[in-house]
Every structure is written in C-alpha cells, then in structure tokens.
LOLUM-427119 format. One record per residue (C-alpha): residue number from 1; x, y, z; residue in one letter. Coordinates in pm, 1 decimal. Layout:
// LOLUM-427119
NUM/X/Y/Z/a
...
END
This chain:
// LOLUM-427119
1/-2925.7/-2865.9/-1770.4/m
2/-2840.4/-2729.8/-2150.8/n
3/-2941.4/-2404.0/-2056.1/k
4/-2718.1/-2407.0/-1746.5/l
5/-2381.1/-2536.3/-1981.0/m
6/-2488.1/-2288.1/-2240.1/q
7/-2496.5/-2007.9/-1986.6/l
8/-2147.4/-2094.6/-1814.9/t
9/-2029.0/-2111.2/-2173.1/k
10/-2148.5/-1783.1/-2266.1/d
11/-1995.5/-1623.4/-1911.5/f
12/-1662.9/-1789.2/-2021.1/m
13/-1623.7/-1677.1/-2330.0/n
14/-1766.2/-1297.6/-2240.7/d
15/-1476.7/-1045.4/-2264.1/e
16/-1671.2/-741.9/-2113.7/e
17/-1625.8/-849.4/-1743.3/g
18/-1241.7/-888.6/-1758.8/l
19/-1196.1/-491.3/-1858.8/t
20/-1323.7/-459.8/-1484.2/i
21/-1100.8/-712.2/-1375.5/v
22/-835.4/-544.4/-1580.6/e
23/-890.1/-182.9/-1407.5/y
24/-882.1/-313.2/-1055.2/v
25/-548.7/-482.4/-1156.0/i
26/-390.1/-195.1/-1290.3/g
27/-550.1/44.4/-966.6/a
28/-366.2/-245.3/-701.6/a
29/-40.1/-189.4/-895.2/l
30/-46.7/200.5/-885.8/l
31/-142.5/180.7/-523.4/v
32/139.8/-102.5/-474.4/v
33/398.0/107.2/-676.9/a
34/300.7/431.8/-484.8/f
35/313.8/259.7/-142.7/v
36/651.5/126.5/-219.1/a
37/804.7/447.8/-348.6/a
38/708.0/620.3/-49.1/d
39/672.9/961.8/-151.1/p
40/580.8/1080.2/190.5/f
41/895.5/997.3/339.5/d
42/1101.5/1184.1/102.8/a
43/843.1/1503.3/89.9/l
44/865.8/1491.9/491.5/s
45/1275.6/1474.8/494.1/t
46/1280.4/1763.6/223.0/k
47/1001.6/1960.3/426.2/l
48/1182.3/1940.3/757.1/n
49/1502.9/2051.1/557.8/d
50/1338.5/2386.5/433.6/v
51/1189.5/2445.4/785.6/i
52/1516.2/2383.6/960.9/e
53/1678.0/2616.3/695.9/s
54/1475.2/2905.4/787.9/v
55/1636.3/3128.7/1054.0/p
56/1505.4/3129.9/1383.9/d
57/1287.1/3431.2/1405.1/s
58/1261.1/3461.1/1765.8/t
59/1576.1/3532.9/1870.5/t
60/1712.6/3867.6/1788.4/t
61/2064.8/3955.5/1727.8/p
END
C-alpha cells in the first residue's frame, strides 16, 4: 500500500507529463483561433473578386 501511495505522489509531482498536456492545449488553442478567424471565407471572397475582374475572354469585340 505504501508503494502505491508513493507511486501516486511521484506521479502527481512529476512535471514531465505536463509538457505534453501543454502542447495539446496550445495546439487546440491554435485550431480554435484559426477556425474563429475563418481565413477561407476571406480568401474565397478575394479570389472571387479577382476572377470577376478578369475580362471575359470568350466575347470578342
């Protein structure tokens, strides 16, 4: 029983595992920020504007 308690205390005091959790939280925050910024909407609007500004090459003057 003492060994289990000691292992539990060692696990709780171990800070190496926290680095993985920190990376996961950081990656999740980046994903949330990327989705919230919605860069694809702005990109598609800009691309659509560029395409519409190109003269229609199928019509002849």
